[in-house]
C-alpha positions in Angstrom: 0.6 -23.3 11.8 -0.9 -20.0 12.9 0.7 -18.1 10.1 -0.6 -20.5 7.4 -4.0 -20.4 8.9 -4.2 -16.6 8.9 -2.8 -16.4 5.4 -5.3 -18.9 4.0 -8.2 -17.3 5.9 -7.3 -13.8 4.6 -6.7 -15.0 1.1 -10.1 -16.7 1.0 -11.8 -13.7 2.5 -10.3 -11.3 -0.1 -11.5 -13.6 -2.9 -15.0 -13.7 -1.4 -15.0 -9.9 -1.1 -13.9 -9.4 -4.7 -16.7 -11.6 -5.9 -19.2 -9.7 -3.8 -18.0 -6.3 -4.9 -18.0 -7.3 -8.6 -21.5 -8.7 -8.5 -23.5 -6.1 -10.5 -26.8 -7.7 -9.5 -26.3 -6.5 -5.9 -26.9 -2.9 -4.9 -24.5 -1.0 -2.7 -26.2 -1.9 0.6 -26.5 -5.6 -0.3 -22.8 -5.8 -1.2 -21.9 -4.1 2.0 -24.1 -6.5 4.1 -22.7 -9.6 2.4 -19.1 -8.3 2.7 -19.6 -7.5 6.4 -21.0 -10.9 7.0 -18.0 -12.6 5.4 -15.5 -10.4 7.4 -17.3 -11.1 10.7 -17.2 -14.8 10.0 -13.5 -14.8 9.2 -12.7 -12.7 12.4 -14.8 -15.2 14.4 -12.8 -18.1 13.1 -9.5 -16.2 13.7 -10.5 -15.5 17.3 -11.4 -19.1 18.0 -8.0 -20.3 16.8 -6.1 -17.6 18.6 -7.9 -18.1 21.9 -7.2 -21.8 21.9 -3.6 -21.4 20.6 -0.7 -21.7 23.1 2.0 -19.2 22.2 5.4 -20.6 22.8 7.0 -17.1 23.2 6.3 -13.4 23.4 7.8 -13.1 19.9 5.2 -15.5 18.5 2.3 -13.6 20.1 3.7 -10.3 18.9 4.0 -11.6 15.4 0.3 -12.7 15.5 -1.0 -9.3 16.7 1.5 -7.2 14.8 1.5 -8.9 11.4 -1.4 -11.4 11.1 -4.5 -10.1 12.8 -4.1 -6.5 11.5 -4.1 -7.7 7.8 -7.4 -9.5 8.5 -9.1 -6.9 10.5 -8.1 -4.2 8.0 -10.6 -5.8 5.6 -13.4 -4.9 8.0 -12.2 -1.3 8.4 -11.7 -1.0 4.6 -15.2 -2.3 3.7 -16.9 0.0 6.2 -14.9 3.0 5.0 -15.6 2.1 1.3 -19.3 1.8 1.9 -19.5 5.1 3.7 -17.5 6.7 0.9 -19.6 5.4 -1.9 -22.9 5.9 0.0 -22.2 9.6 0.5 -20.5 10.5 -2.8 -22.0 13.3 -4.8 -23.8 12.5 -8.1 -23.4 15.9 -9.7 -20.5 17.2 -11.7 -17.2 15.4 -12.1 -15.5 18.3 -10.4 -17.6 17.7 -7.3 -16.7 14.1 -7.2 -13.0 14.9 -7.5 -13.2 17.4 -4.7 -15.1 14.9 -2.6 -12.3 12.3 -3.1 -9.6 14.9 -2.4 -11.3 15.8 0.8 -11.3 12.2 1.8 -7.6 11.9 1.0 -6.9 14.9 3.2 -8.9 13.3 6.0 -6.7 10.2 5.8 -3.5 12.3 5.6 -4.6 14.1 8.8 -5.2 10.8 10.5 -1.7 9.7 9.6 -0.3 13.0 10.8 -2.3 12.8 14.1 -0.8 9.3 14.7 2.6 10.2 13.1 4.8 8.5 15.7 2.9 5.2 15.5 2.6 5.5 11.7 6.3 5.9 11.3 6.8 3.0 13.8 4.5 0.9 11.5 6.2 2.0 8.2 9.7 1.6 9.5 9.2 -1.8 11.0 10.3 -0.7 14.5 10.3 -3.1 17.4 11.2 -1.3 20.6 7.6 -0.9 21.8 6.3 -4.3 20.6 5.9 -5.7 24.1 3.6 -2.8 25.0 1.7 -2.7 21.8 1.2 -6.4 20.8 1.0 -8.5 23.9 -2.4 -9.1 25.4 -1.3 -8.9 29.0 0.4 -5.6 28.5 -0.5 -3.1 31.3 0.5 0.0 29.3 -1.9 2.9 29.3 -3.8 3.6 26.1 -4.0 7.3 26.7 -1.3 7.7 24.0 -3.5 5.6 21.6 -6.7 7.6 21.5 -8.0 5.7 18.5 -8.1 2.3 20.2 -11.6 1.0 20.9 -12.5 -1.0 24.0 -10.2 -4.1 24.0 -11.2 -7.7 23.8 -8.7 -9.1 26.3 -8.6 -12.5 24.5 -8.2 -11.2 21.0 -6.9 -7.7 21.1 -3.8 -5.7 22.1 -3.1 -2.0 22.5 -1.7 -1.7 18.9 -3.2 -4.2 16.6 -6.3 -2.1 15.8 -4.3 0.9 15.0 -2.0 -1.1 12.7 -5.1 -2.6 11.0 -6.3 1.0 10.4 -3.0 2.0 8.9 -3.3 -0.9 6.4 -6.9 -0.1 5.5 -6.3 3.6 5.1 -3.3 3.1 2.9 -5.4 0.9 0.7 -8.1 3.5 0.7 -5.6 6.1 -0.4 -4.7 3.9 -3.3 -8.3 3.6 -4.3 -8.9 7.3 -4.0 -5.8 8.2 -6.0 -6.8 5.8 -8.8 -10.3 7.2 -8.9 -9.0 10.8 -9.1 -6.6 9.9 -11.9 -9.3 8.3 -13.9 -11.7 11.2 -13.4 -9.1 13.8 -14.3 -8.0 11.9 -17.4 -11.6 11.6 -18.5 -11.5 7.8 -18.5 -13.7 5.4 -16.6 -11.9 2.7 -14.6 -13.4 0.1 -16.9 -12.3 2.1 -20.0 -8.6 1.9 -19.1 -6.9 -0.4 -21.6 -6.3 -3.9 -20.2 -2.6 -3.9 -21.1 -2.0 -1.0 -18.7 -3.1 -3.1 -15.7 -0.9 -5.9 -16.9 2.2 -3.8 -16.6 3.9 -5.0 -13.4 7.2 -4.1 -11.8 9.1 -7.3 -11.6 12.5 -6.0 -10.7 13.8 -5.4 -7.1 11.5 -3.0 -5.2 14.6 -1.1 -4.0 15.3 -0.2 -7.6 11.9 1.4 -8.1 12.3 3.3 -4.8 15.5 4.8 -6.2 13.7 6.0 -9.3 10.8 7.5 -7.3 13.1 9.4 -5.0 15.0 10.5 -8.2 11.8 12.0 -9.5 11.0 13.6 -6.2 14.4 15.2 -5.5 14.8 16.5 -9.1 11.2 17.8 -9.2 10.1 15.9 -12.4 6.4 15.6 -11.5 3.9 18.5 -11.3 6.8 21.0 -11.5 8.2 19.6 -8.3 5.0 20.1 -6.3 4.1 16.4 -6.1 4.2 14.9 -2.6 6.6 12.0 -2.1 3.7 9.9 -0.6 1.6 10.5 -3.7 4.4 9.5 -6.0 4.9 6.3 -4.1 1.2 5.5 -4.1 0.9 6.3 -7.8 3.9 4.1 -8.7 2.5 1.2 -6.6 -0.9 1.4 -8.4 0.5 2.0 -11.9 3.0 -0.9 -11.7 1.0 -3.3 -9.5 3.7 -3.6 -6.8 3.6 -3.3 -3.0 6.2 -0.7 -2.0 4.6 0.1 1.3 8.0 -0.1 3.0 9.5 2.4 0.6 10.7 4.7 3.3 12.5 1.9 5.0 13.9 0.8 1.7 15.4 4.2 1.1 16.9 4.2 4.6 18.6 0.9 3.6 19.9 2.6 0.5 21.7 5.2 2.5 23.3 2.5 4.6 24.9 0.7 1.7 28.6 0.5 2.6 30.3 -1.1 -0.4 28.2 0.3 -3.3 26.6 3.6 -4.3 23.3 4.5 -2.7 22.1 4.9 -6.3 23.3 1.5 -7.5 20.3 1.0 -9.8 20.4 4.4 -11.3 24.2 4.0 -11.8 23.6 0.7 -13.5 20.8 2.2 -15.7 23.1 5.1 -16.8 25.9 2.6 -17.6 23.5 0.5 -19.6 22.2 3.4 -21.6 25.7 4.7 -22.2 26.8 1.3 -23.4 23.8 0.9 -25.8 24.4 4.3 -27.3 28.1 3.5 -27.9 27.1 0.2 -29.5 24.6 1.9 -31.8 27.1 4.6 -32.8 29.7 1.9 -33.6 27.4 0.4 -36.2 26.6 3.8 -37.8 29.0 4.6 -40.6 30.4 8.2 -40.6 29.7 10.5 -43.6 33.2 9.7 -44.9 32.5 6.0 -44.7 29.2 6.5 -46.7 31.1 8.3 -49.5 33.6 5.5 -49.7 30.8 3.0 -50.0 29.1 4.7 -53.0 32.3 5.4 -55.0 
């Protein structure tokens, strides 16, 4: 019940926020105020449900504060960050705006680096510290979590805010990368052909991860100078697919016992080879052509 409630609440909130942010009749401050009001209302509803809910086990409570609440609270962090970003952006040359966005990207990267242990814990789906991070009655010291605000004992744990920030900042990274790509290509976001946004990766995500790591290890992008994280974000944006667990997926690749860790690339190579052989089989040789015209 709790999962379905959070999923519906988060889905409705995202829909409301999309409508607010796409309303051209509202200025930036008005959009932010309306968005913050919707987020605060959703969080208030979530707190009311959680406080009155009886968790049947520690595992259920951990799931709530590790998976459900962070996704909802991330919307507040993202909206605040987006407002600050847009409210302070330069209005001069395109190069200034690109530099501004890159500086913001570097800020986010430094945040992830500063919280590297917990970020890897988040990305890899680790569980060994869950009792300390996602139970409300945990007595663990927060000295190792300097970014945690004062906790609400009824609706907060040591780790849920940090996980929400990871989610929001990853989303902000995607936004910044997209804006930079549009500026560098000379196209406005609205000028990008609609068919591009309709291209979606519908295969297994693990297959796309293989391809991305193939690009990275063979240095195919930016003369081998592209960061792996940037490649992952770019592919996620370009192909409309969530591959936020890409690092974990690649770890799974290396653990395959009965098949090649490059199963998809092997299959791709085999498919191309077979198609080339089929095409050549239907192409008459030069001797065959001479026989035909005799």
